[in-house]
C-alpha positions as CSV (number, residue, x, y, z in Angstrom):
1,M,-157.7,115.6,-66.4
2,R,-156.3,112.2,-67.3
3,T,-156.6,109.1,-65.1
4,L,-153.6,107.1,-64.2
5,S,-153.7,103.9,-62.1
6,V,-150.7,103.3,-59.9
7,E,-149.7,101.0,-57.1
8,I,-148.3,102.5,-53.9
9,P,-147.0,101.1,-50.7
10,E,-149.4,100.7,-47.8
11,Q,-147.5,103.4,-45.8
12,L,-148.1,106.0,-48.6
13,E,-151.7,105.0,-48.9
14,T,-152.1,105.6,-45.2
15,F,-150.5,109.0,-45.5
16,V,-152.7,109.9,-48.4
17,N,-155.9,108.8,-46.6
18,A,-154.9,110.6,-43.5
19,G,-154.4,113.8,-45.5
20,V,-157.8,113.5,-47.1
21,L,-159.5,112.7,-43.7
22,S,-157.8,115.7,-42.1
23,G,-159.0,118.0,-44.9
24,R,-155.5,118.8,-46.1
25,F,-156.4,117.3,-49.4
26,S,-159.9,117.1,-51.0
27,S,-159.1,113.7,-52.5
28,A,-156.4,111.1,-53.0
29,S,-155.9,112.5,-56.5
30,E,-155.2,116.0,-55.1
31,A,-152.7,114.5,-52.7
32,V,-150.8,112.7,-55.5
33,T,-151.0,115.6,-57.9
34,E,-149.6,118.0,-55.2
35,S,-146.8,115.5,-54.4
36,L,-145.9,115.2,-58.1
37,R,-145.8,119.0,-58.5
38,D,-143.5,119.2,-55.4
39,L,-141.3,116.6,-56.9
40,A,-141.1,118.3,-60.3
41,E,-140.3,121.6,-58.5
42,R,-137.5,119.9,-56.5
43,E,-136.1,118.4,-59.6
44,R,-136.0,121.9,-61.3
45,E,-134.3,123.3,-58.3
46,D,-131.8,120.4,-58.3
47,Q,-131.1,121.0,-62.0
48,S,-130.5,124.6,-61.3
49,K,-128.1,123.8,-58.5
50,I,-126.2,121.4,-60.8
51,E,-125.9,124.0,-63.5
52,W,-124.6,126.5,-60.9
53,M,-122.1,124.1,-59.6
54,N,-120.9,123.2,-63.1
55,A,-120.4,126.8,-63.9
56,A,-118.5,127.3,-60.7
57,V,-116.2,124.3,-61.4
58,R,-115.6,125.6,-65.0
59,K,-114.7,129.1,-63.5
60,A,-112.4,127.5,-60.9
61,I,-110.6,125.4,-63.6
62,I,-110.1,128.5,-65.7
63,G,-108.7,130.3,-62.7
64,I,-106.3,127.4,-61.8
65,E,-105.1,127.1,-65.4
66,A,-104.4,130.9,-65.3
67,G,-102.4,130.4,-62.1
68,R,-104.9,132.0,-59.8
69,F,-104.8,129.7,-56.8
70,V,-103.5,129.5,-53.2
71,R,-101.3,126.9,-51.8
72,L,-102.2,126.0,-48.2
73,H,-99.8,123.8,-46.2
74,T,-100.9,123.7,-42.6
75,P,-104.3,123.3,-40.8
76,E,-103.9,126.9,-39.6
77,E,-103.5,128.2,-43.1
78,I,-106.5,126.3,-44.2
79,D,-108.6,127.6,-41.3
80,S,-107.5,131.2,-41.9
81,F,-108.3,130.9,-45.6
82,V,-111.7,129.3,-45.0
83,D,-112.5,132.1,-42.5
84,H,-111.5,134.7,-45.1
85,V,-113.6,133.1,-47.8
86,W,-116.6,132.8,-45.5
87,E,-116.3,136.5,-44.4
88,S,-116.0,137.6,-48.1
89,A,-119.1,135.6,-49.0
90,M,-121.0,137.1,-46.1
91,D,-120.0,140.6,-47.2
92,D,-121.1,139.8,-50.7
93,D,-124.5,138.6,-49.4
94,L,-124.9,141.8,-47.4
95,D,-124.0,143.9,-50.5
96,E,-126.5,142.1,-52.6
97,A,-129.2,142.5,-49.9
98,A,-128.5,146.2,-49.8
99,V,-129.0,146.5,-53.5
100,A,-132.3,144.5,-53.5
């Protein structure tokens, strides 16, 4: 394993030391390594979410350009539409869960 020297704020040093003293981590190196692994995983998840959102936006734009959209004029129409979308999404989730 490679060695890397870094400066961290006192608050983080206290956190790392407390983790080692409690037995959560066997060493400061383990605490930092686990933290960096968690950060890398979170960044992968964030990238995956961004890719999903970009695909959803592209799909929505294609639908709008094809004339597939709904005009909502009043707060009641918006509430009703949101309720419908929410219920449809929940039904889809249940259908997917039943297949799995």
